[in-house]
C-alpha positions as CSV (number, residue, x, y, z in Angstrom):
1,M,152.3,124.4,-108.4
2,P,154.4,121.9,-110.4
3,S,153.0,120.9,-113.7
4,R,151.2,117.6,-114.2
5,P,152.1,116.7,-117.8
6,R,149.9,114.2,-119.7
7,L,152.9,112.7,-121.5
8,L,156.4,111.8,-120.5
9,R,159.2,110.7,-122.8
10,A,162.4,108.8,-122.4
11,G,165.1,111.3,-121.8
12,D,163.0,113.7,-119.8
13,L,164.6,115.1,-116.6
14,V,162.1,115.1,-113.8
15,R,162.0,116.1,-110.1
16,F,160.6,113.3,-107.9
17,D,160.9,112.5,-104.3
18,G,163.2,115.5,-103.8
19,R,165.8,114.4,-106.3
20,L,166.4,114.8,-110.1
21,H,165.8,111.7,-112.2
22,R,166.1,110.9,-115.9
23,V,163.3,109.0,-117.5
24,A,165.1,105.9,-118.8
25,A,162.1,104.0,-120.2
26,L,158.3,103.8,-120.2
27,A,156.4,100.5,-120.3
28,G,152.7,100.6,-120.1
29,T,151.8,102.3,-116.8
30,A,155.4,101.9,-115.4
31,V,158.2,104.5,-115.6
32,R,161.9,103.5,-115.1
33,L,163.9,106.3,-113.5
34,V,167.6,106.8,-113.0
35,D,168.7,109.4,-110.4
36,E,171.9,111.4,-110.3
37,G,173.7,108.6,-108.5
38,Q,172.8,106.2,-111.3
39,S,170.4,104.3,-109.1
40,A,167.4,102.9,-111.0
41,S,163.8,102.6,-109.8
42,V,160.5,101.8,-111.3
43,V,157.4,103.9,-110.4
44,M,153.8,103.7,-111.5
45,L,153.0,106.6,-113.8
46,A,149.9,107.6,-111.9
47,H,151.9,107.7,-108.6
48,L,154.7,109.7,-110.2
49,L,152.4,112.3,-111.7
50,S,150.4,112.8,-108.5
51,S,153.4,113.0,-106.2
52,D,154.0,116.2,-104.2
53,G,156.8,118.2,-105.7
54,F,156.8,116.3,-109.0
55,E,157.7,118.4,-112.1
56,V,159.2,118.0,-115.5
57,V,162.4,119.9,-115.5
58,T,163.1,119.5,-119.2
59,P,160.3,121.2,-121.2
60,A,158.9,119.3,-124.0
61,S,160.2,121.8,-126.5
62,V,163.9,120.9,-125.6
63,R,163.7,117.2,-125.3
64,T,166.1,116.7,-128.2
65,V,168.6,119.5,-127.5
66,V,171.2,117.3,-125.9
67,P,173.7,116.6,-128.7
68,P,175.1,113.2,-129.4
69,A,178.8,112.7,-128.8
70,G,180.7,113.9,-131.8
71,A,177.7,115.4,-133.6
72,L,179.8,118.3,-134.9
73,E,183.0,116.4,-135.4
74,G,184.7,117.0,-138.7
75,L,182.8,120.2,-139.4
76,P,184.6,123.6,-140.0
77,A,185.6,125.3,-136.8
78,K,183.6,128.4,-137.7
79,A,180.5,126.3,-138.3
80,V,180.9,124.6,-135.0
81,E,181.4,127.9,-133.2
82,R,178.3,129.3,-134.8
83,A,176.2,126.3,-134.0
84,E,177.3,126.3,-130.3
85,W,176.6,130.0,-130.1
86,W,173.0,129.4,-131.3
87,Q,172.7,126.5,-129.0
88,R,173.5,128.6,-125.9
89,H,171.0,131.2,-126.8
90,L,168.2,128.8,-127.7
91,V,168.6,126.6,-124.6
92,E,168.4,129.8,-122.5
93,M,165.3,131.0,-124.4
94,L,163.5,127.6,-124.2
95,T,164.3,126.6,-120.6
96,G,165.1,129.9,-118.9
97,R,168.4,128.5,-117.7
98,P,171.9,128.7,-119.2
99,L,173.2,125.7,-121.1
100,D,176.2,125.3,-118.6
101,D,173.9,125.6,-115.5
102,P,170.8,123.6,-116.3
103,H,169.8,123.3,-112.6
104,G,170.5,127.0,-111.7
105,P,168.0,129.8,-111.2
106,V,165.7,130.7,-114.1
107,K,166.3,134.0,-115.8
108,P,163.1,136.0,-115.2
109,E,162.8,137.2,-118.8
110,Y,162.9,133.6,-120.1
111,D,160.8,131.8,-117.5
112,P,158.6,129.3,-119.3
113,A,156.1,129.4,-116.4
114,V,155.6,133.1,-116.9
115,W,156.1,133.9,-120.5
116,S,154.8,132.3,-123.7
117,L,157.3,130.9,-126.3
118,R,156.6,133.9,-128.6
119,Q,157.3,136.4,-125.8
120,R,160.6,134.6,-125.0
121,E,161.5,134.7,-128.7
122,L,160.8,138.4,-128.8
123,A,162.9,138.9,-125.6
124,K,165.8,137.0,-127.1
125,A,165.7,138.9,-130.4
126,G,165.7,142.1,-128.4
127,E,168.6,140.9,-126.2
128,L,170.7,140.0,-129.3
129,A,169.9,143.3,-131.0
130,A,171.0,145.2,-127.9
131,T,174.4,143.4,-127.9
132,G,175.0,144.3,-131.6
133,T,173.8,141.0,-133.2
134,A,170.6,141.7,-135.1
135,V,168.5,138.6,-135.7
136,S,165.0,138.7,-137.1
137,L,162.2,136.9,-135.3
138,T,161.7,134.8,-138.4
139,V,165.3,133.6,-138.4
140,L,165.2,133.0,-134.7
141,Q,162.1,130.9,-135.0
142,D,163.5,128.9,-137.9
143,M,166.7,128.1,-135.9
144,R,164.6,127.2,-132.9
145,A,162.5,124.8,-135.0
146,R,165.6,123.2,-136.5
147,F,167.1,122.8,-133.0
148,E,164.0,121.1,-131.7
149,R,164.0,118.6,-134.6
150,E,167.7,117.8,-134.9
151,G,169.5,119.1,-131.9
152,V,172.7,121.1,-132.3
153,L,173.4,119.5,-135.7
154,G,170.3,121.3,-137.0
155,L,172.1,124.6,-136.4
156,V,174.8,123.9,-138.9
157,D,174.4,125.1,-142.5
158,P,172.9,122.1,-144.4
159,R,175.5,122.6,-147.2
160,L,178.3,121.9,-144.7
161,R,176.6,118.7,-143.5
162,S,176.7,117.0,-146.9
163,V,179.5,114.5,-147.1
164,S,180.9,112.5,-150.0
165,D,180.2,109.0,-148.6
166,G,176.8,108.7,-150.2
167,T,174.9,109.4,-147.0
168,G,174.2,113.0,-147.8
169,R,172.5,115.0,-145.0
170,T,171.2,112.1,-143.1
171,D,171.5,112.4,-139.3
172,R,175.0,111.2,-138.4
173,R,173.6,109.2,-135.5
174,V,171.7,107.1,-138.0
175,V,174.7,106.7,-140.3
176,E,177.0,105.7,-137.4
177,A,174.4,103.2,-136.1
178,L,174.0,101.6,-139.5
179,R,177.8,101.4,-139.9
180,K,178.0,99.5,-136.6
181,I,175.3,97.1,-137.7
182,V,177.0,96.5,-141.1
183,D,180.4,95.9,-139.4
184,E,178.8,93.4,-137.0
185,Q,177.2,91.5,-139.9
186,T,180.6,90.5,-141.4
187,D,180.8,87.3,-139.4
188,R,177.1,86.5,-139.1
189,S,174.8,84.5,-141.3
190,T,173.1,86.5,-144.1
191,V,169.9,88.3,-143.2
192,S,167.5,90.6,-145.0
193,A,167.7,94.3,-145.2
194,Q,164.6,94.6,-143.0
195,V,166.4,92.7,-140.2
196,L,169.3,95.1,-140.5
197,R,166.9,98.0,-140.3
198,R,165.3,96.6,-137.1
199,R,168.8,96.1,-135.6
200,M,169.7,99.7,-136.4
201,E,166.5,101.0,-134.9
202,R,167.1,99.0,-131.7
203,L,170.7,100.3,-131.5
204,L,169.5,104.0,-131.9
205,E,166.9,103.5,-129.2
206,A,169.5,101.9,-126.8
207,E,172.1,104.6,-127.4
208,H,169.8,107.7,-127.5
209,G,166.4,106.7,-126.1
210,P,163.1,105.8,-127.7
211,G,162.0,108.3,-130.3
212,V,164.9,110.7,-129.9
213,V,166.5,110.1,-133.3
214,P,164.2,110.5,-136.3
215,L,164.2,107.3,-138.3
216,P,164.8,107.3,-142.1
217,S,162.1,106.3,-144.5
218,R,162.2,102.9,-146.1
219,A,163.7,104.3,-149.4
220,T,166.3,106.4,-147.5
221,F,167.3,103.4,-145.4
222,Y,168.0,101.3,-148.6
223,R,170.0,104.1,-150.0
224,L,172.0,104.4,-146.8
225,L,172.6,100.7,-146.6
226,N,173.8,100.7,-150.2
227,A,176.3,103.5,-149.4
228,V,177.5,102.2,-146.1
229,S,177.9,98.5,-147.3
230,S,179.4,99.3,-150.7
231,G,181.9,96.6,-151.6
232,R,181.1,94.5,-148.5
233,H,178.6,92.0,-149.8
234,T,176.4,92.6,-146.7
235,L,173.2,91.0,-148.2
236,G,175.0,88.4,-150.2
237,S,176.9,85.2,-149.4
238,A,178.3,85.0,-145.9
239,R,181.4,83.2,-147.2
240,T,182.1,86.0,-149.8
241,R,181.5,88.6,-147.1
242,R,184.1,87.0,-144.8
243,S,186.5,86.6,-147.7
244,L,186.3,90.2,-148.6
245,A,186.9,91.2,-144.9
246,K,190.0,89.1,-144.8
247,Q,191.3,90.7,-148.0
248,R,190.8,94.1,-146.5
249,T,192.6,93.1,-143.4
250,A,195.5,91.7,-145.4
251,C,195.8,94.8,-147.5
252,S,195.8,97.0,-144.4
253,A,198.5,94.9,-142.8
254,S,200.7,95.0,-145.9
255,S,200.4,98.8,-146.4
256,P,203.6,100.7,-145.6
257,R,203.6,102.5,-142.3
258,P,204.6,106.2,-142.1
259,G,208.3,106.5,-141.9
260,R,209.0,102.9,-142.8
261,A,210.7,102.0,-146.1
262,R,209.4,99.2,-148.2
């Protein structure tokens, strides 16, 4: 019997009416679905949950495992390779299916419908040990928890994720969204930091789905805004902000191009 979950989230993959759908949004008792052909439909939640053959294909424990584009960009090759190695094993352990075949048959030893999470963790630790890679259960559980919180980026050594732009170890999706908002602010009327924060949150929700990207605290947001908008007068006079943008453009245009003599 397929499960009847009490809670759905945007981003979940579900089977309904004989087809796979992605939950695009939830509003009250209505659920917006998008199927594999990108056709959208709206279904009442009660009808969806009670439909024959309905099931949540994406378990709750792996709702955040899909990495954002470019999540590992700029990191050392060995760190990327290691993170992707962990990702393959964790997805298989959590879902029962290989990362590269999410709709394929479930591996019996990792079937979530048969085995508890701890049993699957023990099975994965045993599998890795048998192939010559000894990983303790504690380490495996720690990596699994990091993966569920942050996706594939959580599998990278935190020391390698620190950057020198003042944003530290903040989720790169948050940083990039804030950069876009600050860039767009150049030619707009001056607004408060709180308005910029709401714009950033809406952008994150639009790009990644509601609740997918953890939002920074108020203090962290102000620190990020200060780092991302350094020298851009984002919260100051609109006239000064536009003037600074023109100066940067002029400086960029006057810079010598590679291979071109001044």
